[in-house]
KOLKOLTOR-634237 format. One record per residue (C-alpha): residue number from 1; y negated, x negated, z. Coordinates in pm, whole numbers, plus 32768, in hexadecimal, padded with zeros to 4 digits. Each point is the difference from the previous one (the first is absolute). Layout:
residues N
<pt><n>NUM</n><py>Y</py><px>X</px><pz>Z</pz></pt>
...
//
This chain:
residues 323
<pt><n>1</n><py>2B02</py><px>DDA5</px><pz>6409</pz></pt>
<pt><n>2</n><py>80E7</py><px>7F7F</px><pz>7EED</pz></pt>
<pt><n>3</n><py>7EDE</py><px>8004</px><pz>7F0A</pz></pt>
<pt><n>4</n><py>7F2B</py><px>7F36</px><pz>80F6</pz></pt>
<pt><n>5</n><py>810D</py><px>7EF3</px><pz>8023</pz></pt>
<pt><n>6</n><py>8028</py><px>7FE5</px><pz>7E85</pz></pt>
<pt><n>7</n><py>7E89</py><px>7FEF</px><pz>7FCE</pz></pt>
<pt><n>8</n><py>7FDE</py><px>7EE8</px><pz>8104</pz></pt>
<pt><n>9</n><py>811B</py><px>7F42</px><pz>7F57</pz></pt>
<pt><n>10</n><py>7F4C</py><px>8013</px><pz>7EB2</pz></pt>
<pt><n>11</n><py>7EBD</py><px>7F87</px><pz>809B</pz></pt>
<pt><n>12</n><py>80AF</py><px>7ED2</px><pz>8099</pz></pt>
<pt><n>13</n><py>80AD</py><px>7FB7</px><pz>7EB7</pz></pt>
<pt><n>14</n><py>7EB8</py><px>8017</px><pz>7F44</pz></pt>
<pt><n>15</n><py>7F72</py><px>7EE0</px><pz>80CA</pz></pt>
<pt><n>16</n><py>80FC</py><px>7F19</px><pz>7F5B</pz></pt>
<pt><n>17</n><py>7FB5</py><px>8072</px><pz>7E9E</pz></pt>
<pt><n>18</n><py>7F20</py><px>7F58</px><pz>7EFE</pz></pt>
<pt><n>19</n><py>7EAC</py><px>80A2</px><pz>7FD5</pz></pt>
<pt><n>20</n><py>8063</py><px>80A1</px><pz>7EB5</pz></pt>
<pt><n>21</n><py>8118</py><px>80C9</px><pz>80A4</pz></pt>
<pt><n>22</n><py>7FDB</py><px>8162</px><pz>807B</pz></pt>
<pt><n>23</n><py>80DC</py><px>8050</px><pz>812B</pz></pt>
<pt><n>24</n><py>8035</py><px>8162</px><pz>7F81</pz></pt>
<pt><n>25</n><py>809A</py><px>7F74</px><pz>7EBF</pz></pt>
<pt><n>26</n><py>80CD</py><px>7EEF</px><pz>80A9</pz></pt>
<pt><n>27</n><py>816F</py><px>7FF7</px><pz>805B</pz></pt>
<pt><n>28</n><py>8055</py><px>7F11</px><pz>811D</pz></pt>
<pt><n>29</n><py>8147</py><px>7F3B</px><pz>7FFC</pz></pt>
<pt><n>30</n><py>8078</py><px>7F3D</px><pz>812E</pz></pt>
<pt><n>31</n><py>8153</py><px>7F63</px><pz>8040</pz></pt>
<pt><n>32</n><py>7FAE</py><px>8010</px><pz>8174</pz></pt>
<pt><n>33</n><py>7FCC</py><px>8177</px><pz>7FFD</pz></pt>
<pt><n>34</n><py>7E87</py><px>800E</px><pz>8036</pz></pt>
<pt><n>35</n><py>7FC5</py><px>80A6</px><pz>7EAF</pz></pt>
<pt><n>36</n><py>8063</py><px>813A</px><pz>7F46</pz></pt>
<pt><n>37</n><py>8121</py><px>7F5A</px><pz>7F45</pz></pt>
<pt><n>38</n><py>80FC</py><px>7EF4</px><pz>805F</pz></pt>
<pt><n>39</n><py>803C</py><px>7F88</px><pz>7E9A</pz></pt>
<pt><n>40</n><py>7F29</py><px>7FD3</px><pz>7ECC</pz></pt>
<pt><n>41</n><py>80F9</py><px>80CB</px><pz>7F35</pz></pt>
<pt><n>42</n><py>7FD2</py><px>812B</px><pz>80E9</pz></pt>
<pt><n>43</n><py>7E88</py><px>7FF6</px><pz>7FC6</pz></pt>
<pt><n>44</n><py>802B</py><px>7FE3</px><pz>7E86</pz></pt>
<pt><n>45</n><py>80F2</py><px>8125</px><pz>8000</pz></pt>
<pt><n>46</n><py>7EFB</py><px>80D4</px><pz>80B3</pz></pt>
<pt><n>47</n><py>7F07</py><px>7FDF</px><pz>7EE1</pz></pt>
<pt><n>48</n><py>801B</py><px>811F</px><pz>7F06</pz></pt>
<pt><n>49</n><py>8059</py><px>7FB8</px><pz>7E97</pz></pt>
<pt><n>50</n><py>7EDA</py><px>7FAA</px><pz>7F1E</pz></pt>
<pt><n>51</n><py>7F0B</py><px>7FFC</px><pz>8120</pz></pt>
<pt><n>52</n><py>7E9D</py><px>8002</px><pz>7F79</pz></pt>
<pt><n>53</n><py>7F43</py><px>7F80</px><pz>8132</pz></pt>
<pt><n>54</n><py>8011</py><px>7E92</px><pz>8067</pz></pt>
<pt><n>55</n><py>80D8</py><px>7FE9</px><pz>813B</pz></pt>
<pt><n>56</n><py>801B</py><px>7ECC</px><pz>80DC</pz></pt>
<pt><n>57</n><py>8146</py><px>7F9C</px><pz>80A3</pz></pt>
<pt><n>58</n><py>7F9A</py><px>7F1B</px><pz>811C</pz></pt>
<pt><n>59</n><py>811D</py><px>7F26</px><pz>807D</pz></pt>
<pt><n>60</n><py>7FEB</py><px>7F64</px><pz>8158</pz></pt>
<pt><n>61</n><py>8086</py><px>7EA3</px><pz>803E</pz></pt>
<pt><n>62</n><py>8179</py><px>7FE7</px><pz>8001</pz></pt>
<pt><n>63</n><py>8136</py><px>7FB2</px><pz>7F34</pz></pt>
<pt><n>64</n><py>806D</py><px>8128</px><pz>7F2B</pz></pt>
<pt><n>65</n><py>8165</py><px>7FC3</px><pz>7F8F</pz></pt>
<pt><n>66</n><py>801C</py><px>8104</px><pz>7EED</pz></pt>
<pt><n>67</n><py>803C</py><px>801A</px><pz>7E8B</pz></pt>
<pt><n>68</n><py>7EBC</py><px>80AE</px><pz>7FA7</pz></pt>
<pt><n>69</n><py>7FE4</py><px>80CF</px><pz>7EC3</pz></pt>
<pt><n>70</n><py>7EAB</py><px>8087</px><pz>7F98</pz></pt>
<pt><n>71</n><py>804F</py><px>80CF</px><pz>7ECD</pz></pt>
<pt><n>72</n><py>7F15</py><px>805D</px><pz>7EE5</pz></pt>
<pt><n>73</n><py>7FA9</py><px>8156</px><pz>8096</pz></pt>
<pt><n>74</n><py>7F5D</py><px>7F66</px><pz>8134</pz></pt>
<pt><n>75</n><py>7EAA</py><px>7FCE</px><pz>7F64</pz></pt>
<pt><n>76</n><py>7EBC</py><px>7F95</px><pz>80AB</pz></pt>
<pt><n>77</n><py>809E</py><px>7F37</px><pz>8119</pz></pt>
<pt><n>78</n><py>7F52</py><px>7EE1</px><pz>80AC</pz></pt>
<pt><n>79</n><py>80ED</py><px>7F39</px><pz>80DE</pz></pt>
<pt><n>80</n><py>7F3C</py><px>7F3E</px><pz>8107</pz></pt>
<pt><n>81</n><py>8094</py><px>7F17</px><pz>8104</pz></pt>
<pt><n>82</n><py>7F68</py><px>7FA1</px><pz>814C</pz></pt>
<pt><n>83</n><py>803E</py><px>7E91</px><pz>7FAC</pz></pt>
<pt><n>84</n><py>809F</py><px>7F60</px><pz>7ECE</pz></pt>
<pt><n>85</n><py>80BF</py><px>7F05</px><pz>80D5</pz></pt>
<pt><n>86</n><py>8083</py><px>8105</px><pz>80F3</pz></pt>
<pt><n>87</n><py>8047</py><px>8132</px><pz>7F29</pz></pt>
<pt><n>88</n><py>8146</py><px>7FA5</px><pz>7F50</pz></pt>
<pt><n>89</n><py>80CF</py><px>80E7</px><pz>7F26</pz></pt>
<pt><n>90</n><py>814B</py><px>7F53</px><pz>7FC9</pz></pt>
<pt><n>91</n><py>8162</py><px>8039</px><pz>7F84</pz></pt>
<pt><n>92</n><py>8122</py><px>7F1F</px><pz>7F9E</pz></pt>
<pt><n>93</n><py>809B</py><px>8083</px><pz>7EBD</pz></pt>
<pt><n>94</n><py>8053</py><px>7EFD</px><pz>7EF7</pz></pt>
<pt><n>95</n><py>80BD</py><px>7FDB</px><pz>7EBA</pz></pt>
<pt><n>96</n><py>8178</py><px>8016</px><pz>8036</pz></pt>
<pt><n>97</n><py>7FEC</py><px>80B1</px><pz>814F</pz></pt>
<pt><n>98</n><py>80E9</py><px>812E</px><pz>8017</pz></pt>
<pt><n>99</n><py>7F73</py><px>8119</px><pz>80D6</pz></pt>
<pt><n>100</n><py>8106</py><px>8105</px><pz>7FAC</pz></pt>
<pt><n>101</n><py>812F</py><px>800C</px><pz>7F1A</pz></pt>
<pt><n>102</n><py>7F83</py><px>7FFA</px><pz>7E99</pz></pt>
<pt><n>103</n><py>7E9E</py><px>7FB8</px><pz>8079</pz></pt>
<pt><n>104</n><py>7FB6</py><px>7E92</px><pz>7FBC</pz></pt>
<pt><n>105</n><py>7E99</py><px>7F89</px><pz>8021</pz></pt>
<pt><n>106</n><py>7F5A</py><px>7F4D</px><pz>7EDA</pz></pt>
<pt><n>107</n><py>7EA5</py><px>7F72</px><pz>7FC9</pz></pt>
<pt><n>108</n><py>7F6D</py><px>814F</px><pz>7F9A</pz></pt>
<pt><n>109</n><py>8066</py><px>80B9</px><pz>813C</pz></pt>
<pt><n>110</n><py>7FF0</py><px>7EE1</px><pz>80FA</pz></pt>
<pt><n>111</n><py>7E96</py><px>804F</px><pz>8060</pz></pt>
<pt><n>112</n><py>7F91</py><px>802E</px><pz>8165</pz></pt>
<pt><n>113</n><py>7EE0</py><px>80D5</px><pz>7F81</pz></pt>
<pt><n>114</n><py>7FE4</py><px>80C0</px><pz>7EB8</pz></pt>
<pt><n>115</n><py>7E9E</py><px>806E</px><pz>7F9F</pz></pt>
<pt><n>116</n><py>7FD6</py><px>80F3</px><pz>7EDE</pz></pt>
<pt><n>117</n><py>7ED3</py><px>80EA</px><pz>801F</pz></pt>
<pt><n>118</n><py>7EC1</py><px>7FE1</px><pz>7F32</pz></pt>
<pt><n>119</n><py>7ED8</py><px>7F71</px><pz>80BD</pz></pt>
<pt><n>120</n><py>80BE</py><px>7F73</px><pz>812A</pz></pt>
<pt><n>121</n><py>7F3E</py><px>7F1F</px><pz>80EF</pz></pt>
<pt><n>122</n><py>8088</py><px>7F1B</px><pz>8110</pz></pt>
<pt><n>123</n><py>7F44</py><px>7F29</px><pz>80FA</pz></pt>
<pt><n>124</n><py>8073</py><px>7F20</px><pz>811F</pz></pt>
<pt><n>125</n><py>8176</py><px>8031</px><pz>7FC9</pz></pt>
<pt><n>126</n><py>811E</py><px>7F05</px><pz>7FF0</pz></pt>
<pt><n>127</n><py>8115</py><px>805D</px><pz>7F0C</pz></pt>
<pt><n>128</n><py>8138</py><px>7F33</px><pz>8048</pz></pt>
<pt><n>129</n><py>8167</py><px>7FD5</px><pz>7F94</pz></pt>
<pt><n>130</n><py>80C2</py><px>7F44</px><pz>810A</pz></pt>
<pt><n>131</n><py>8150</py><px>7FE5</px><pz>7F4D</pz></pt>
<pt><n>132</n><py>7FE5</py><px>7E86</px><pz>801C</pz></pt>
<pt><n>133</n><py>7FE3</py><px>7EC2</px><pz>7F35</pz></pt>
<pt><n>134</n><py>815D</py><px>8010</px><pz>7F65</pz></pt>
<pt><n>135</n><py>8008</py><px>8176</px><pz>7FB8</pz></pt>
<pt><n>136</n><py>7F8A</py><px>7FE8</px><pz>7E95</pz></pt>
<pt><n>137</n><py>7F1C</py><px>810A</px><pz>7F6E</pz></pt>
<pt><n>138</n><py>7F61</py><px>80C2</px><pz>811E</pz></pt>
<pt><n>139</n><py>7EBD</py><px>80BB</px><pz>7FB6</pz></pt>
<pt><n>140</n><py>7F02</py><px>803C</px><pz>8113</pz></pt>
<pt><n>141</n><py>7F23</py><px>80EE</px><pz>7F38</pz></pt>
<pt><n>142</n><py>8035</py><px>809F</px><pz>7EAE</pz></pt>
<pt><n>143</n><py>7EB9</py><px>808B</px><pz>7F7C</pz></pt>
<pt><n>144</n><py>8004</py><px>80F7</px><pz>7EE0</pz></pt>
<pt><n>145</n><py>7EB7</py><px>80A3</px><pz>805E</pz></pt>
<pt><n>146</n><py>7EE5</py><px>8000</px><pz>7F01</pz></pt>
<pt><n>147</n><py>7E9B</py><px>7FC2</px><pz>8079</pz></pt>
<pt><n>148</n><py>8087</py><px>7F75</px><pz>8148</pz></pt>
<pt><n>149</n><py>7F48</py><px>7F18</px><pz>80EE</pz></pt>
<pt><n>150</n><py>8084</py><px>7F15</px><pz>810D</pz></pt>
<pt><n>151</n><py>7F0D</py><px>7F53</px><pz>80EE</pz></pt>
<pt><n>152</n><py>8054</py><px>7F0E</px><pz>8118</pz></pt>
<pt><n>153</n><py>8173</py><px>8040</px><pz>7FD4</pz></pt>
<pt><n>154</n><py>8128</py><px>7F14</px><pz>8022</pz></pt>
<pt><n>155</n><py>8138</py><px>7FFA</px><pz>7F29</pz></pt>
<pt><n>156</n><py>8112</py><px>7F25</px><pz>8092</pz></pt>
<pt><n>157</n><py>8167</py><px>7FAE</px><pz>7FAF</pz></pt>
<pt><n>158</n><py>80BA</py><px>7F0D</px><pz>7F22</pz></pt>
<pt><n>159</n><py>8071</py><px>804F</px><pz>7E9C</pz></pt>
<pt><n>160</n><py>7F52</py><px>811B</px><pz>7F3F</pz></pt>
<pt><n>161</n><py>7F0A</py><px>8067</px><pz>8110</pz></pt>
<pt><n>162</n><py>7EF1</py><px>80C9</px><pz>7F4B</pz></pt>
<pt><n>163</n><py>8083</py><px>80CD</px><pz>7EDB</pz></pt>
<pt><n>164</n><py>7EE1</py><px>808B</px><pz>7F2E</pz></pt>
<pt><n>165</n><py>80DF</py><px>80E4</px><pz>7F3B</pz></pt>
<pt><n>166</n><py>7F53</py><px>80EA</px><pz>7F0B</pz></pt>
<pt><n>167</n><py>7F8F</py><px>7FB1</px><pz>7E9E</pz></pt>
<pt><n>168</n><py>7EC7</py><px>80D8</px><pz>8010</pz></pt>
<pt><n>169</n><py>7FA5</py><px>7FB5</px><pz>8169</pz></pt>
<pt><n>170</n><py>7EBB</py><px>7F54</px><pz>8065</pz></pt>
<pt><n>171</n><py>7FF9</py><px>7F65</px><pz>815B</pz></pt>
<pt><n>172</n><py>7EF8</py><px>7F44</px><pz>80C9</pz></pt>
<pt><n>173</n><py>804D</py><px>7F11</px><pz>811F</pz></pt>
<pt><n>174</n><py>7EE9</py><px>7F6B</px><pz>80D2</pz></pt>
<pt><n>175</n><py>801B</py><px>7F0B</px><pz>8124</pz></pt>
<pt><n>176</n><py>8179</py><px>8029</px><pz>8005</pz></pt>
<pt><n>177</n><py>8112</py><px>7F08</px><pz>8058</pz></pt>
<pt><n>178</n><py>8145</py><px>7FEB</px><pz>7F37</pz></pt>
<pt><n>179</n><py>8115</py><px>7F10</px><pz>805F</pz></pt>
<pt><n>180</n><py>815D</py><px>7FC3</px><pz>7F7D</pz></pt>
<pt><n>181</n><py>80F1</py><px>7F1D</px><pz>7F47</pz></pt>
<pt><n>182</n><py>8058</py><px>8063</px><pz>7E99</pz></pt>
<pt><n>183</n><py>7F3C</py><px>80EA</px><pz>7F19</pz></pt>
<pt><n>184</n><py>7F5A</py><px>8094</px><pz>8131</pz></pt>
<pt><n>185</n><py>7EF5</py><px>80B2</px><pz>7F32</pz></pt>
<pt><n>186</n><py>80A5</py><px>80A5</px><pz>7ED6</pz></pt>
<pt><n>187</n><py>7FFC</py><px>812B</px><pz>7F18</pz></pt>
<pt><n>188</n><py>7F50</py><px>80AC</px><pz>7EDF</pz></pt>
<pt><n>189</n><py>7EC4</py><px>8094</px><pz>809C</pz></pt>
<pt><n>190</n><py>7E9F</py><px>7F83</px><pz>7FC1</pz></pt>
<pt><n>191</n><py>7F87</py><px>7F6D</px><pz>8149</pz></pt>
<pt><n>192</n><py>7EC8</py><px>7F52</px><pz>807E</pz></pt>
<pt><n>193</n><py>8027</py><px>7F1F</px><pz>8131</pz></pt>
<pt><n>194</n><py>7EB4</py><px>7F9A</px><pz>809A</pz></pt>
<pt><n>195</n><py>7FD8</py><px>7F0D</px><pz>8127</pz></pt>
<pt><n>196</n><py>8177</py><px>8010</px><pz>803B</pz></pt>
<pt><n>197</n><py>80E3</py><px>7EFC</px><pz>809D</pz></pt>
<pt><n>198</n><py>8156</py><px>7FA7</px><pz>7F74</pz></pt>
<pt><n>199</n><py>80EE</py><px>7F38</px><pz>80D8</pz></pt>
<pt><n>200</n><py>8134</py><px>7F62</px><pz>7F61</pz></pt>
<pt><n>201</n><py>813F</py><px>7FC9</px><pz>80C7</pz></pt>
<pt><n>202</n><py>80D4</py><px>7F5B</px><pz>7EF3</pz></pt>
<pt><n>203</n><py>7FEA</py><px>7F25</px><pz>7EC8</pz></pt>
<pt><n>204</n><py>8009</py><px>812A</px><pz>7F19</pz></pt>
<pt><n>205</n><py>7F17</py><px>80F1</px><pz>7F49</pz></pt>
<pt><n>206</n><py>7ED9</py><px>80C9</px><pz>8086</pz></pt>
<pt><n>207</n><py>7FF0</py><px>8109</px><pz>7EED</pz></pt>
<pt><n>208</n><py>80EF</py><px>80A6</px><pz>7F0C</pz></pt>
<pt><n>209</n><py>7F31</py><px>80E4</px><pz>7F24</pz></pt>
<pt><n>210</n><py>809C</py><px>80FE</px><pz>7F14</pz></pt>
<pt><n>211</n><py>7EB9</py><px>8075</px><pz>7F62</pz></pt>
<pt><n>212</n><py>802E</py><px>80FD</px><pz>7EE4</pz></pt>
<pt><n>213</n><py>7F9E</py><px>7F8C</px><pz>7EA4</pz></pt>
<pt><n>214</n><py>7EDB</py><px>80F7</px><pz>7FEB</pz></pt>
<pt><n>215</n><py>7F62</py><px>7F99</px><pz>814E</pz></pt>
<pt><n>216</n><py>7ED3</py><px>7F18</px><pz>7FDF</pz></pt>
<pt><n>217</n><py>802A</py><px>7F71</px><pz>815E</pz></pt>
<pt><n>218</n><py>8120</py><px>7FD4</px><pz>80F3</pz></pt>
<pt><n>219</n><py>7FD7</py><px>7F4C</px><pz>814D</pz></pt>
<pt><n>220</n><py>7EA4</py><px>7F73</px><pz>803C</pz></pt>
<pt><n>221</n><py>7FAC</py><px>7F27</px><pz>812E</pz></pt>
<pt><n>222</n><py>7E91</py><px>7FBF</px><pz>804C</pz></pt>
<pt><n>223</n><py>7F81</py><px>7F1A</px><pz>8113</pz></pt>
<pt><n>224</n><py>815A</py><px>7FF2</px><pz>809C</pz></pt>
<pt><n>225</n><py>80B1</py><px>7EEB</px><pz>80BF</pz></pt>
<pt><n>226</n><py>8160</py><px>7F77</px><pz>7FCC</pz></pt>
<pt><n>227</n><py>809F</py><px>7F3C</px><pz>811B</pz></pt>
<pt><n>228</n><py>8159</py><px>7FBB</px><pz>808B</pz></pt>
<pt><n>229</n><py>80D9</py><px>7F21</px><pz>80D5</pz></pt>
<pt><n>230</n><py>7FA5</py><px>7E91</px><pz>7FDA</pz></pt>
<pt><n>231</n><py>8166</py><px>7FAC</px><pz>7F97</pz></pt>
<pt><n>232</n><py>7FDA</py><px>80C5</px><pz>7EBC</pz></pt>
<pt><n>233</n><py>7F9B</py><px>7F56</px><pz>7EBB</pz></pt>
<pt><n>234</n><py>8095</py><px>80CB</px><pz>7EDF</pz></pt>
<pt><n>235</n><py>7F69</py><px>815D</px><pz>8023</pz></pt>
<pt><n>236</n><py>7F9C</py><px>80A7</px><pz>7EB9</pz></pt>
<pt><n>237</n><py>7EE1</py><px>80F3</px><pz>7FCC</pz></pt>
<pt><n>238</n><py>80ED</py><px>80EB</px><pz>7F4E</pz></pt>
<pt><n>239</n><py>8103</py><px>8041</px><pz>7EF6</pz></pt>
<pt><n>240</n><py>8014</py><px>811C</px><pz>7F01</pz></pt>
<pt><n>241</n><py>80FD</py><px>8105</px><pz>806B</pz></pt>
<pt><n>242</n><py>7FD0</py><px>80B6</px><pz>7EB5</pz></pt>
<pt><n>243</n><py>7F60</py><px>7F9F</px><pz>7EB3</pz></pt>
<pt><n>244</n><py>7E85</py><px>8035</px><pz>7FF9</pz></pt>
<pt><n>245</n><py>7FDA</py><px>7FB6</px><pz>8173</pz></pt>
<pt><n>246</n><py>7E95</py><px>7FBC</px><pz>8060</pz></pt>
<pt><n>247</n><py>7F82</py><px>7F42</px><pz>8133</pz></pt>
<pt><n>248</n><py>7EAB</py><px>7F60</px><pz>8040</pz></pt>
<pt><n>249</n><py>7F77</py><px>7F34</px><pz>8123</pz></pt>
<pt><n>250</n><py>7E83</py><px>7FF5</px><pz>8010</pz></pt>
<pt><n>251</n><py>7F4B</py><px>7F1A</px><pz>80F8</pz></pt>
<pt><n>252</n><py>8135</py><px>7FD5</px><pz>80D8</pz></pt>
<pt><n>253</n><py>8055</py><px>7EF0</px><pz>80FB</pz></pt>
<pt><n>254</n><py>8152</py><px>7F5C</px><pz>7FBE</pz></pt>
<pt><n>255</n><py>80B3</py><px>7F2C</px><pz>8102</pz></pt>
<pt><n>256</n><py>80CB</py><px>7EC7</px><pz>7FB2</pz></pt>
<pt><n>257</n><py>8141</py><px>80CF</px><pz>8009</pz></pt>
<pt><n>258</n><py>7FD4</py><px>8059</px><pz>7E8E</pz></pt>
<pt><n>259</n><py>80BE</py><px>7F4C</px><pz>7EEC</pz></pt>
<pt><n>260</n><py>7F10</py><px>7F46</px><pz>7F18</pz></pt>
<pt><n>261</n><py>8061</py><px>80D1</px><pz>7ECE</pz></pt>
<pt><n>262</n><py>7F9D</py><px>8138</px><pz>80C1</pz></pt>
<pt><n>263</n><py>80E3</py><px>8104</px><pz>7F64</pz></pt>
<pt><n>264</n><py>816C</py><px>803C</px><pz>7FA4</pz></pt>
<pt><n>265</n><py>80D9</py><px>80B2</px><pz>7EFE</pz></pt>
<pt><n>266</n><py>80EA</py><px>8120</px><pz>804E</pz></pt>
<pt><n>267</n><py>816F</py><px>7F9B</px><pz>8008</pz></pt>
<pt><n>268</n><py>800E</py><px>7F4B</px><pz>7EB0</pz></pt>
<pt><n>269</n><py>7F62</py><px>8122</px><pz>7F3F</pz></pt>
<pt><n>270</n><py>7EDC</py><px>7FFA</px><pz>7F0B</pz></pt>
<pt><n>271</n><py>7F2D</py><px>80F7</px><pz>80C7</pz></pt>
<pt><n>272</n><py>7EF1</py><px>7EFC</px><pz>8032</pz></pt>
<pt><n>273</n><py>7FBB</py><px>7FEF</px><pz>7E8A</pz></pt>
<pt><n>274</n><py>7F6A</py><px>815F</px><pz>8004</pz></pt>
<pt><n>275</n><py>7F71</py><px>7FF7</px><pz>8161</pz></pt>
<pt><n>276</n><py>7E9F</py><px>7FA3</px><pz>806C</pz></pt>
<pt><n>277</n><py>7FDD</py><px>7F24</px><pz>8134</pz></pt>
<pt><n>278</n><py>7EA2</py><px>7F82</px><pz>804F</pz></pt>
<pt><n>279</n><py>7F26</py><px>7F4A</px><pz>80FC</pz></pt>
<pt><n>280</n><py>7E8E</py><px>7FCC</px><pz>802F</pz></pt>
<pt><n>281</n><py>7F5F</py><px>7F0D</px><pz>80F2</pz></pt>
<pt><n>282</n><py>8135</py><px>7FC6</px><pz>80D3</pz></pt>
<pt><n>283</n><py>7FB2</py><px>7F0A</px><pz>8116</pz></pt>
<pt><n>284</n><py>80B4</py><px>7F48</px><pz>8114</pz></pt>
<pt><n>285</n><py>8118</py><px>7EFC</px><pz>7FF2</pz></pt>
<pt><n>286</n><py>80E1</py><px>80E9</px><pz>7F35</pz></pt>
<pt><n>287</n><py>7F00</py><px>8036</px><pz>7EEC</pz></pt>
<pt><n>288</n><py>8051</py><px>7F2E</px><pz>7ECD</pz></pt>
<pt><n>289</n><py>7F7A</py><px>807E</px><pz>7EB3</pz></pt>
<pt><n>290</n><py>807E</py><px>7ED4</px><pz>7F3B</pz></pt>
<pt><n>291</n><py>816A</py><px>801E</px><pz>8072</pz></pt>
<pt><n>292</n><py>802F</py><px>8176</px><pz>7FC3</pz></pt>
<pt><n>293</n><py>8105</py><px>8072</px><pz>7F03</pz></pt>
<pt><n>294</n><py>7F7B</py><px>800F</px><pz>7E9B</pz></pt>
<pt><n>295</n><py>8045</py><px>8176</px><pz>7FDC</pz></pt>
<pt><n>296</n><py>7F1C</py><px>8052</px><pz>8126</pz></pt>
<pt><n>297</n><py>7E89</py><px>8033</px><pz>7FE5</pz></pt>
<pt><n>298</n><py>7ED8</py><px>7F5D</px><pz>80AD</pz></pt>
<pt><n>299</n><py>7EE8</py><px>80FE</px><pz>7FE2</pz></pt>
<pt><n>300</n><py>7E95</py><px>7FB0</px><pz>7FAF</pz></pt>
<pt><n>301</n><py>7ED2</py><px>808A</px><pz>80B5</pz></pt>
<pt><n>302</n><py>7FBE</py><px>80F7</px><pz>7EE6</pz></pt>
<pt><n>303</n><py>8157</py><px>809E</px><pz>8040</pz></pt>
<pt><n>304</n><py>7FD3</py><px>8044</px><pz>8173</pz></pt>
<pt><n>305</n><py>7F20</py><px>8134</px><pz>7FE1</pz></pt>
<pt><n>306</n><py>812B</py><px>80B8</px><pz>7F74</pz></pt>
<pt><n>307</n><py>80B8</py><px>7FCF</px><pz>814A</pz></pt>
<pt><n>308</n><py>7F1B</py><px>80CC</px><pz>80E2</pz></pt>
<pt><n>309</n><py>809E</py><px>811E</px><pz>80C8</pz></pt>
<pt><n>310</n><py>7F64</py><px>8109</px><pz>7F20</pz></pt>
<pt><n>311</n><py>8082</py><px>7F56</px><pz>7EC5</pz></pt>
<pt><n>312</n><py>815D</py><px>7FDA</px><pz>808A</pz></pt>
<pt><n>313</n><py>8025</py><px>814B</px><pz>80BC</pz></pt>
<pt><n>314</n><py>7EF7</py><px>80E5</px><pz>7F6A</pz></pt>
<pt><n>315</n><py>7EBA</py><px>8096</px><pz>807A</pz></pt>
<pt><n>316</n><py>80A6</py><px>80C7</px><pz>8117</pz></pt>
<pt><n>317</n><py>800A</py><px>7EC8</px><pz>80DC</pz></pt>
<pt><n>318</n><py>7E83</py><px>7FDF</px><pz>7FF9</pz></pt>
<pt><n>319</n><py>7FD2</py><px>816A</px><pz>806F</pz></pt>
<pt><n>320</n><py>80BE</py><px>7FCF</px><pz>8147</pz></pt>
<pt><n>321</n><py>7F53</py><px>7F6F</px><pz>8131</pz></pt>
<pt><n>322</n><py>80D4</py><px>7ED6</px><pz>8069</pz></pt>
<pt><n>323</n><py>7F8F</py><px>7F46</px><pz>8139</pz></pt>
//
């Protein structure tokens, strides 16, 4: 009798899953209790270390207020939400917050979600830090995972929202939305953003790359869109957090919120002298090749082939079926 009830529950759950999911290999999370787990962390904890078979964690609509940690042993996870707008994983840690005596939060542990395992995939999930506009550094998602993919995901917060924090990590973002105030996409990983939407909430900086000196690429945006509140007019495409920072915008729409010079320096340092900031075929009212700073680069058509996903991330990205 118990087996029958469980089997019926799995059949009902399977009707909500994408066609590539197998109900037998799927863990169901529901904040309302109509799943196997109440929290995403509980489902992650259930997966054995160094799992070899792709397992889907399917998350039903709801707000999941939890500080989620997916450590490097939790391999072959695919985290799938019922709806990107309605599956929200959120926490409120921020730099300077004191949780316990001698336990003060900083940028590197302020994340709502920490993602570490190789080959992680997420789809239809909102990652959020709701510490607030004045909280300072408050990371929504810190991604250290190599060969990771995010599709139809949202990253929302204010300062330091998406932390791509691993020198040797390669990450792919498709049809995602990222919104924030200052340096809201930052870190040292090599990342490819395709058909993504960036929304600016303050006259500040979109990116703060810390690309290692031996990395050919850093943050690459292809066919993306940059917009923001109509009151803004001094947003920069980015500033170099570390020397040798690399950022490129290819075929991207740029709203009038951008400053004419496009980019900015990092706090009166000389990092920009060894960094590589580039654009190709920017369009929209914020595109202005002639006014860009003289240490930035306007690419030619012959350069663009080197900014394909396989060039930036490696051949592994072409071997994965991405809808």
